[in-house]
C-alpha positions in Angstrom: 13.8 16.2 -69.5 13.3 15.3 -65.3 11.5 12.9 -64.1 9.5 13.9 -61.8 8.4 11.4 -58.8 7.3 14.3 -56.5 4.2 15.7 -57.2 2.8 15.0 -53.9 5.8 17.8 -53.0 5.2 20.3 -56.3 3.5 19.3 -59.4 4.1 21.1 -63.4 1.8 23.1 -64.2 -0.2 21.4 -66.9 -1.1 23.3 -70.5 -4.2 22.6 -70.7 -4.5 24.7 -67.4 -2.0 27.1 -69.0 -4.4 28.2 -71.7 -7.3 28.7 -69.1 -5.2 30.8 -67.5 -3.8 32.6 -70.3 -6.6 35.7 -71.2 -5.7 36.7 -67.6 -2.7 36.3 -66.9 -1.2 40.1 -65.9 -4.5 41.5 -67.0 -5.7 44.5 -64.1 -9.2 43.1 -64.1 -11.4 45.3 -61.5 -14.0 42.6 -60.6 -16.3 45.8 -59.5 -16.4 47.5 -62.6 -17.3 46.1 -65.0 -16.6 47.1 -68.5 -17.0 44.3 -71.8 -13.6 42.7 -70.4 -14.4 42.4 -67.0 -17.0 41.1 -67.8 -16.0 38.7 -69.7 -13.9 37.6 -66.8 -16.6 38.1 -64.0 -18.1 35.2 -65.1 -14.8 33.0 -66.1 -14.7 33.5 -62.2 -18.0 32.9 -61.2 -18.0 29.9 -63.4 -14.3 28.9 -62.1 -15.8 29.4 -58.0 -18.5 27.3 -59.2 -16.1 24.4 -60.5 -14.3 24.7 -57.0 -17.4 23.7 -55.3 -18.3 21.0 -57.5 -14.7 19.8 -56.8 -15.4 18.7 -52.6 -19.0 18.4 -53.5 -20.0 21.3 -52.0 -23.9 23.3 -51.4 -24.3 26.3 -52.4 -24.9 27.7 -48.4 -21.8 26.5 -47.3 -18.8 28.8 -47.9 -14.7 28.5 -49.4 -12.0 30.9 -49.1 -9.4 31.1 -51.6 -6.6 31.1 -49.9 -2.4 31.3 -50.6 -2.2 27.6 -48.9 -3.3 25.0 -47.6 -0.6 26.1 -44.3 -2.6 29.5 -44.5 -5.8 27.5 -44.2 -4.7 25.1 -41.7 -3.7 28.4 -39.4 -7.0 30.5 -39.6 -8.9 27.0 -38.7 -6.4 26.8 -35.3 -6.2 30.1 -35.0 -9.7 31.3 -34.5 -10.7 28.2 -32.4 -7.7 29.2 -30.3 -9.1 32.8 -29.9 -12.6 31.9 -29.6 -13.0 28.6 -27.4 -9.1 28.5 -25.6 -8.5 31.6 -24.9 -11.9 32.7 -23.5 -12.2 29.6 -21.3 -14.9 27.6 -23.4 -12.6 24.9 -24.6 -9.2 23.6 -23.9 -8.0 21.3 -26.0 -7.1 20.6 -29.8 -7.0 16.9 -31.2 -4.5 15.9 -34.0 -2.4 13.4 -35.6 1.3 12.2 -34.5 1.3 12.4 -38.1 0.7 15.8 -38.9 2.1 17.9 -41.5 5.3 19.3 -40.2 3.6 23.4 -40.3 0.7 21.6 -38.2 3.0 20.4 -35.6 5.1 23.6 -35.7 1.4 25.2 -35.2 0.3 22.8 -32.7 3.5 23.7 -31.0 3.1 27.7 -30.7 -0.4 26.9 -29.6 0.7 24.6 -26.3 2.8 27.4 -25.4 -0.1 29.7 -24.9 -1.4 27.0 -23.0 -3.2 25.3 -25.1 -3.2 21.5 -24.8 -2.7 19.4 -27.9 -3.2 15.6 -28.0 -1.5 13.7 -30.4 -3.0 10.6 -31.5 -0.7 7.9 -32.5 -0.9 5.7 -35.8 -1.8 2.0 -36.2 0.7 0.2 -37.6 -1.2 0.6 -40.8 -0.3 3.9 -41.3 -3.9 5.3 -40.2 -4.4 7.2 -37.3 -6.1 5.1 -34.1 -9.4 5.9 -34.1 -10.5 3.9 -31.1 -8.2 6.3 -28.5 -8.4 9.6 -30.8 -12.6 8.8 -29.5 -11.5 8.7 -25.8 -9.8 12.1 -26.2 -13.4 13.1 -27.4 -15.1 15.4 -25.2 -17.0 18.5 -24.6 -13.9 20.7 -23.7 -12.4 19.4 -27.2 -12.4 23.1 -29.9 -11.1 21.3 -33.1 -10.3 17.4 -34.3 -7.6 17.9 -37.0 -6.6 15.2 -39.0 -4.9 14.8 -43.0 -6.7 12.5 -45.7 -4.4 11.4 -46.8 -1.0 10.9 -45.2 1.9 13.5 -47.0 4.6 11.0 -46.4 3.1 7.5 -46.8 0.3 8.0 -48.7 -2.2 6.0 -46.5 -5.6 7.2 -47.0 -7.3 7.3 -43.3 -10.7 6.6 -42.1 -12.6 9.7 -42.2 -15.8 8.8 -42.2 -15.2 6.7 -39.1 -13.8 10.2 -37.6 -16.2 12.5 -38.8 -19.3 10.2 -37.3 -17.3 10.7 -34.4 -16.7 14.0 -34.2 -20.3 14.8 -35.0 -21.9 12.5 -32.1 -19.5 15.1 -29.8 -21.0 17.8 -31.6 -16.8 18.5 -32.4 -15.8 20.5 -35.8 -13.7 18.3 -37.3 -10.7 19.8 -40.4 -9.2 17.6 -42.9 -6.5 19.1 -44.8 -7.5 16.8 -48.3 -3.8 18.3 -50.1 -2.8 14.7 -50.8 -6.1 13.4 -51.8 -7.8 15.9 -53.9 -7.2 14.1 -57.3 -6.0 11.0 -56.2 -9.3 9.7 -53.8 -12.9 10.9 -54.1 -13.0 13.6 -52.1 -17.2 14.5 -50.8 -17.9 16.9 -48.0 -21.4 15.3 -48.0 -20.4 12.1 -47.7 -18.2 12.6 -44.6 -19.2 15.8 -43.1 -16.7 17.5 -41.7 -16.7 21.5 -40.8 -13.9 22.4 -42.6 -11.7 20.8 -45.3 -8.5 22.7 -47.1 -6.9 21.8 -50.7 -4.1 23.6 -52.9 -3.6 23.8 -56.8 0.6 22.7 -56.1 -0.2 19.1 -56.0 -2.8 18.8 -59.2 -1.0 20.6 -62.1 -2.1 23.5 -61.1 -1.2 27.5 -59.5 1.3 27.3 -56.9 0.2 30.3 -55.0 -3.5 29.4 -54.5 -5.5 27.1 -51.9 -9.2 26.7 -51.1 -11.3 26.2 -47.3 -14.1 24.9 -47.4 -16.1 25.8 -44.7 -19.7 24.3 -44.0 -22.7 25.9 -43.2 -23.3 24.4 -39.8 -19.2 24.6 -38.8 -18.1 27.8 -35.6 -17.7 31.2 -37.9 -13.5 31.8 -38.1 -12.3 34.9 -37.5 -9.9 36.2 -40.1 -5.9 36.5 -40.3 -5.8 39.7 -41.3 -8.1 42.4 -40.4 -9.9 44.7 -43.2 -11.2 42.5 -45.5 -14.2 43.1 -47.8 -17.2 41.7 -47.5 -15.9 38.7 -50.3 -15.6 35.1 -48.9 -17.7 36.3 -45.9 -15.0 38.7 -44.9 -12.4 36.0 -44.2 -10.5 37.1 -46.7 -9.6 40.2 -49.3 -11.3 39.1 -53.1 -8.7 37.6 -54.8 -7.5 39.5 -57.4 -5.5 37.0 -59.7 -8.8 36.1 -61.7 -6.6 33.9 -63.5 -5.1 31.8 -60.7 -9.0 30.8 -60.2 -9.4 30.0 -63.1 -6.3 27.7 -63.2 -6.7 26.1 -60.0 -10.3 25.9 -60.8 -9.1 24.4 -63.9 -6.7 22.1 -62.6 -9.1 20.6 -60.1 -11.6 19.9 -62.6 -8.9 17.8 -64.8 -8.2 16.1 -61.5 -11.0 15.1 -60.5 -12.2 13.5 -64.4 -8.7 11.9 -64.2 -10.6 10.0 -61.3 -11.8 6.7 -63.2 -9.2 6.1 -65.7 -6.0 7.9 -65.4 -5.6 6.7 -62.0 -5.4 3.5 -62.7 -2.8 3.7 -65.2 -0.8 5.6 -62.4 -1.5 2.9 -59.6 -0.4 0.2 -62.3 2.8 2.3 -63.0 3.3 2.9 -59.6 3.8 -1.0 -58.6 5.4 -1.7 -61.6 8.3 0.9 -59.8 7.4 -0.7 -56.4 7.8 -4.0 -57.4 10.7 -3.3 -58.9 12.8 -1.9 -56.0 11.6 -5.2 -53.9 13.6 -6.6 -56.1 17.0 -5.4 -54.5 18.2 -6.6 -51.1 16.9 -5.2 -47.6 14.2 -3.2 -49.2 11.3 -2.2 -47.7 7.9 -1.1 -48.3 6.6 1.2 -45.9 2.8 1.0 -46.4 0.0 -1.2 -47.1 -1.0 -1.4 -50.5 -4.3 -1.2 -50.0 -4.4 1.8 -48.0 -2.5 4.1 -50.2 -3.1 6.4 -52.5 -2.6 5.3 -56.4 0.7 6.6 -56.4 2.8 6.3 -53.6 5.2 4.0 -53.2 7.1 4.4 -50.0 10.4 2.8 -49.4 13.5 2.5 -47.5 16.6 0.7 -48.5 18.6 -0.4 -45.8 22.3 1.6 -45.6 21.2 4.1 -47.8 20.7 7.6 -46.5 18.0 9.3 -48.1 19.8 12.7 -49.1 22.5 10.6 -50.4 20.1 8.6 -52.9 18.3 11.7 -53.8 21.5 13.6 -55.4 22.3 10.6 -56.9 18.9 10.1 -58.4 18.5 14.5 -58.8 22.6 13.6 -61.0 20.4 11.8 -63.2 17.5 14.6 -63.3 15.0 12.1 -61.5 12.8 13.9 -58.3 12.0 12.0 -55.7 11.1 13.1 -51.9 11.8 12.0 -48.5 10.9 13.6 -44.9 13.5 11.9 -43.6 15.6 14.2 -44.1 14.1 16.7 -42.3 14.7 17.9 -38.6 11.3 16.4 -36.9 13.0 16.4 -33.6 11.2 19.7 -32.4 7.8 18.8 -33.5 7.6 15.3 -32.3 6.3 13.6 -35.6 6.5 10.4 -35.3 8.9 7.9 -37.6 7.1 6.0 -40.5 10.0 3.6 -39.7 8.5 3.1 -36.0 4.8 2.7 -37.2 5.9 0.0 -39.0 8.4 -1.4 -36.2 11.4 -2.1 -38.4 14.9 -1.4 -37.2 15.6 2.4 -36.3 18.6 2.3 -38.1 15.9 3.1 -41.4 14.7 6.1 -39.8 16.8 8.4 -42.2 16.5 5.7 -44.9 12.8 6.6 -46.3 12.4 7.9 -49.9 8.7 8.3 -51.7 8.6 8.2 -55.1 4.9 10.4 -56.0 3.6 9.9 -60.1 1.5 11.3 -62.1 -0.2 11.0 -65.2 2.4 12.4 -67.1 4.6 9.5 -66.1 5.2 6.9 -68.6 6.2 3.8 -68.5 9.7 4.3 -69.9 10.4 6.5 -67.2 9.6 4.4 -64.4 11.6 1.8 -66.2 14.5 4.3 -66.2 14.1 5.4 -62.7 13.5 1.5 -61.8 18.0 0.9 -62.6 18.8 4.3 -61.7 17.7 3.8 -58.3 19.2 0.1 -57.9 22.5 1.6 -59.3 22.8 4.8 -57.0 21.6 2.0 -53.8 24.3 -0.1 -55.0 27.1 2.8 -55.4 26.4 4.3 -52.1 26.0 0.6 -50.3 29.3 -0.2 -51.8 31.1 3.5 -50.8 29.7 2.7 -47.9 31.3 -0.6 -46.9 34.3 0.7 -48.4 34.4 3.5 -46.1 33.9 1.0 -42.6 36.8 -1.4 -43.7 38.7 1.7 -44.0 37.9 2.3 -40.7 38.4 -1.4 -38.9 42.0 -1.2 -40.3 
């Protein structure tokens, strides 16, 4: 059995989620044709939609559209703002974080090629977006501000309350990707008003190909990515046919939110044990402030140890971690977490993350600590040996 420490990338489908989905998996369910079996499915579907609304504290007057992923939701928001406001000349710019996801940076690059101005706001030394600088860019020509609730790599929680207030003062719609926040910290669109919010099942032990886009009743209207959708979901997307996925997504959200009070504190303790164990090694660095991170993420750099090599060594021991340092981000101008922390640039490709979940055990964490220590020592010895040979 693998030790999975990459839950911000993907998670195993929970057993309770499988049980919730099982009665509807693979069934031909037409919610518009109410046979007895379809009536049962319709009730389960409606109950699930209610759970999805409650998971982010949405009101009945708001809209939630089910999508395939948070990336699809992001595209729908960005393209709607571009086509309706920027292409028509009513607005001219979008503001994003310089630490936005790779998908969002690609989308921003495309919009720039179409004449849209995209302002990338840098992060402060603690990894949060520079809110004061962001405020300087807000004006009547801003079509959208997009900031993730949690940094996908470092797990740093962004100051959404302050950003929400600033956007409201200028009547600018705020979009937040909550894929790495949901189930880790409380998420409420009532407490922190925003126009749009996306979240997905892949990071909360739910189905992998379903997500949700929350749309506030006060938000600017969006356009469908694909025309021809029926009246369901505000006409923005065709009616979901995979009822099992909807039920599984809702069950995963409910379980993740129920786990916030107790289970996530246990995860935090395991995360801290892992981090403290890894920091015992020479030339190892924790790259994000403890108090600003979600409770399950440990982000580290090990001098002289390339992330891809370390991940390969760990994979040989059936331990799965993650690294964005192995991606080629040059075309997307994503600010390195090493630059943010003002560390030596030689560490740029040495960043590895460990993202825990409620199923990880103390035994797994102890095993992971020893495996990382052994792998780091081995890689450093190999690098040192190569340097010595080349110097002769």
